[in-house]
Residue, then its C-alpha position, 0 to 999 in steps of 0.5 A: m512565288q516558288s522559284q525553280p532555278s535552272y543552271i546552264r553550262t556553255i562549252k566551246p568545242n573549239e577556238n575557231k568557231s567551226p561546226s565541224e571541229f571538236d577539240v577533245k582536250r579543251v572540252l574535257h578541261q571545261v567539263k572538269y572546270l565547271g564541276l559537271c562530273e560532281n553534279i552528275r555524281i551527286r545526282r546519281a547518288g539520289f534519284a536521277y529522274r523526277q517527273t510529275f504524276e500527270k506527265f508520267v501517266e501521259r507518257f507511260y499509261l500504255l504499259s499497264s492493262q489497267t490504264s489503257y485498252a487498245g491505245d485508249f486511256i481508261w483509268t478513272g482514278g487519280s494520277k498518283e494511283a495510276c503511277i503506282q499501278i504502272l510501276k507495279d505492272t511493269d515489274i519494277k522493284s520498289e527500291e528503284w522508285q519513290i512516290g512523292t507529293t507531286k512527283v514520282f522519283i526513279r533512282h537509276p536512268e536504266v529504269i527509264w530506258g527500259l520504260e521507253t523501250m517497252r513503250e516503243r515495243y507496244w507501238h510496234g506490236m499495235a502496228q503489227r496487229i493492224q497490218t496483220a488484220w489488214r492483210k487478212y482482210q485483203a486475203f479474205r476479199a481476194a479469196k471471195a472475189t476468186k470464188i465469185q469469179r469461179v462460180w460465175r465462170q462455171k455458171r456462164q459455161a453451164f449456160e453456154l452448154i445448155k444454150f448449145r443443147e437447146h439449139g440442137d433441140g431446136l434444129l430438130g424442130g419437133k420433126k423427129e421422135r426422141r430416144r429416152f436416153s437422149i433426154c433423160s438428163l441434161r447431158t452436156f455435149n462433150g464433142d470429142y468422145l474418142m479423145v482425138n485432141s489428146r497429145d499423148k502418143h500412146t492413146r488411140g485418139f492420137l492414132l485416129r488423129e494421125a490416120a485422119q490427117i487433120g494435122s493440128e486442127p482441133a476435133v469438135f466431134s468424134s464418135r463411133i458409128e456404123f458406116l454403110v459400106p457398099r459391096a460388089m454384087r451384094s447389098a451394102r451393110p453397116m460396118p463399125r467406123q470412127l467419125v471425126v469432125t473438125k471445123d473444115h473436114v469430116c473424116i471417116v476412119e476404119e480401125k482393124v487388127v492386122d497380125g495382132l496390131v491395131q491399124h487405122a486407115l482413112v476411108s473418106k475425107i470431105d470438106v464441110a463446105a461440100i455438105k449440102d444438108l443432112a437427112m434423117s427419119p422421123y423416128q428415134d433411130g440414129w441413121t443419117v444421110v449426109h448429102l454432098m455436092s458432086q460426091p457419093d453421099l455418106v450414110f451411117n448410124c450415130e448414137f449422138k445424132t443430135e449433137m453431131l447435127t448441132w456441131l455441123n450446123s455450128v461449124s458451117q455458120g448455120r448453113i447445114h440444115l436437117q431434112v426429115n422424111s421416112t424415105i430418103s434418097y442418096n447417091n451411092k458410090n456409082m452416083k446412082s440414086t438409091q432410097i433407104k426406107f424407115v418402117k416401124n416395128e415394135a418387135v425390135q429393141r433397136a434399129v435394124f438395117e436390112k436390105k435398104t430398110v431400117q426397122v425401128c420401134s416407137g420413141l417419145p413424142a417429137g416435141t419432147r424437150s431435154q430435162t434435168i430430172r427424168d420423170r417417172p410414172a407414178g406407180s413405177t417407184a412404189s417398190r423402191p424407196k425414195p432417195q434422200q437426195q435426187q442426184q443429177r445423172a448424165t448419160p455416159t458416152a460410148g467413148y468414156n474411158a473407165p478405169a481398168a477392171a483389175r485396179q483396186i479403188n481405195g476408199n469407196a466412200n460413196v458405196q453404201k452397204q447393202q441392207r436386205a430387208t428381213p422379216a422381223p421374228q414373230p414371238v412364239q406363243s406359249a404352246v400350253q396355257s396351263t391353269a389346271p392342277s398337276g396331272s390335267s392336260r389341255r390341247p396346245s394351241a396351233p403355232p403361228p403360220p410362217p411369215p410370207p416369202a419376200a417379194m420378188p424383185k421387179h428388175p433383174r439383179h446382177k452381181a458386181l465382179f469388180d470395184f468401180s468408183d467415179a466422182n462424176s455426177g450421175m455415176l453409181s459406184l460398185e463393190a465387188g460381190q454385191l447385187y445391183e438392180v438393172l433398171e435399163k440397159n443401153d447398147s453403149g455399154w452403160w446400164l442404169g442401175s439402182r441400189n438402196g434407192v440410189e440410181g446411177w449409170i454403171p459399166s456393164n462389163y463390170l457386172s456378171p452377164e447372167p442375172e442372179a436367181a432369187s432365193h426361195q428359202a422357207p422360214h425356219a420352224p418355230v421352236i416349241p417351248p417345253p410344257m408349262a406343266m413341266r416348268n411349273n410343277p417339277t415335282g409332279d407326277v412324272d408319268n402324267q407329265q410325259l403323257d402331256s408332253m407327248a400329246q402336245l408334240a402330236a398336236a404340234l405336228a398335226s398343226r404343222s402338217p399340210s393336212n390333218n388327214v392321213t394321206p398315203t405315203s406315195e403322195k409327195g409333200h403330204v407325208p407327216a414328218r418331224p419339224g423341218m422335214n417339209r422343207f426338204a420335201q418341197e426342195d425335192s419336188d422342185e428338183e423333180e419338176a426342173w428335171e421333168 
């Protein structure tokens, strides 16, 4: 058997056998006496580190990409070749190591220390990669959870708003006709249209709050109304007022200008508990009578009547209901019973109040429900291209604060450039089909008729005076100087416009009040090409070519004139002239007809 001698040297740190004492002089004397310094010096003169191939590979296989991948041993060769590969990949000089029969020899211990340091760094790097991946997973999971929660909150809020609006439709109970603007889109009930809940002291809503004397009560509904104001010795008439509804009070505020300053005064303030019920007509108007207990009733016209009824029913815990009748009785300021009648008149566009009678035109059927996309008749969209993506529109409110007209909006990305459809130019046929020899002439064929004029727009077109951009759904951006078709006009100040097939709501004060007149420009006369004989036979008879050209010109003029017969010069519009003169004659006749 092969022996492996092992020498053990024992050094006593002190003579007292104490673990906490260390006698430096005695230890140094023992080291010198036992010859340890000579042994270390001889060991360093050769190879300080000697290890078998298997143990060296097991210890340092992580330092080479050929022997490990993600901490796993992947080498398929022998241990000796693995040691050589590890030493080469770690950039150790060949003078520092030697390969024996069963062991690997390394000369200096600093090389071993470097290998150990590289091994520790590898494990630290792997731990950092695992921590980074785990943190990314945690952040990804948190982001997705936040997104799911946000979408769920939005959906839940949308469901609540839709449910609240459906509750308002149910309060009408199919007894009252609906306005077209009331159901054309799924408009949410915002409630505070006059910004009464704003805390900014420089806004009109804050002034309304101070005038209504509601303190810190939040306003659930606010809107502009036409309040029926009684007059001495004369009949009452509607006047503009502001309506503010809280959970406990209903306030009517008057706004007037005194010496150039806007002032607000409280007209009426009643408790919600004093309201008995609300009365409306079965037609599409917004006139509402609020019956009170032992107080004069309130009569006013509100554009958002369904929303107002819904909020009052909500704050009263379902106690306030609606009565529908074409003749409504109410108590005036003297507590005398008075009646207001509602009659249909198709000649009026909006409800007209006169002598205690409201005239209103017919609306949609009473059972019509609110819908997301407004249905149009089949033939109404034939003249307009179908938009690529249907946008959900929301009816803008009267209290919506549009940006200042003078404000310049940068980056109108949503505004599409107007492209007018122009007829494609028709190829002009050759005036002469010359197949005969030089000197022969043939009557040229008549030029093609001019293209028909462009179709007149179906709706009036107004020019935009200022730029307007809004990210809200259902709005249409404006670009100054461009023309927009106005499909419908609303008294609240917002019109339904269209451009290039995209429809949306636009502010009316950003458009010119007068529609643009459609242009009627006659098409340009086609250019008559030179005779074929002149182009094909440049060396032919000059006189024959000139005669041929004159004949072709006369034939072209005769074909372009309204009538081939010669008419008296006194008849306007039939005088044969050079090409292009018929256009000026037509314009002159149009001007004379306009003056007549």
